[in-house]
N, C-alpha and C positions, 0 to 999 in steps of 0.2 A: 389766322392762328391755327396751329395743328390740332387735330383731334387727339383724343386719348389713344385711340387705336394706332394712329400714325406715329405718335411719340413712342409707344411701346415697340412698334416695328423698327423705328430708328435706333432705339437702345439695343434691341436684339442684333441689328446689323452691325453696330459699333462693337459690341461684345464679341460677335463672331469674327470680325476683322482683326480685333486685338488678339484673340486666341490663335487665329491662323498665323499672325505675325510672330507670336511667341513660339509657336510650334515649328516655324520654318527653320529647318536645320541647314546651316552652311558651315563651311570649314572655319569661318571667322568666329563662330560660337563654340568651337571645341576647345578643350583644355590645351595649354601650350605644348605639353609633352606629346599629346596625340597629334597635334599639327606638325610637330617636328618629325615624328615617326612617319607620318604620311608623306611628308616632304622627302625624307630619306628613301622611303620605298619608291616613290615616284622617280627620284633621281637615279636609283639603281636600275629601274626598268628602262629609263631613257638611255642610260649608259649601255645596257645590254642591247638595246635596239641599234645604237650607233656602232657598237663593236661586233655585233652579230653573235654574242654569247648565247649559248643554248640553255644554260641552267643557272639559277632557278627560274622557272617560267611563271608567268602570271596565271591566275585562275582561268581567264578567258582562253589563253593559249593551251593550257592543259585540257580544258573542256573540249576544244576543237579536236585535239588528238583523240580524246576519249570518244567523241562522236564518230570520228572516222573509224575507230576500232570497235564501235558499237558496244561500248561498256554499259551494262545495265545499272540503273540507279545514279547515273552521272549528274543529273540535274540537281539532286539533293546533296551531293558531296561538296565538302569544303575544298579549298585549294590543297591543303595537306593530304586529305583523303585521296584526291585525284592523283597527286604526285606519287603517293604510296602504291595505289592500284596500278599505275602506269609504269612503276619501277623507276621513276625519275629521282627519287630521294634516296 
């Protein structure tokens, strides 16, 4: 038979595991319109990659250009801010 201390530890572990599972964020847990927006964004990025289109770029692509140009504050900028500073938009 488990001691009181062991039972408490087991309950703590179960609660911790349940909280971690609930906090685990995946695309499956997002609202439908968010999922479809992400899907459209991903499809447009893939299309640009296939066709070699230059604009609009992803944040990662804009960040690389900003890094090469040594743009100050680039790590804290959003995609739109990077595009504005680089003159892409």
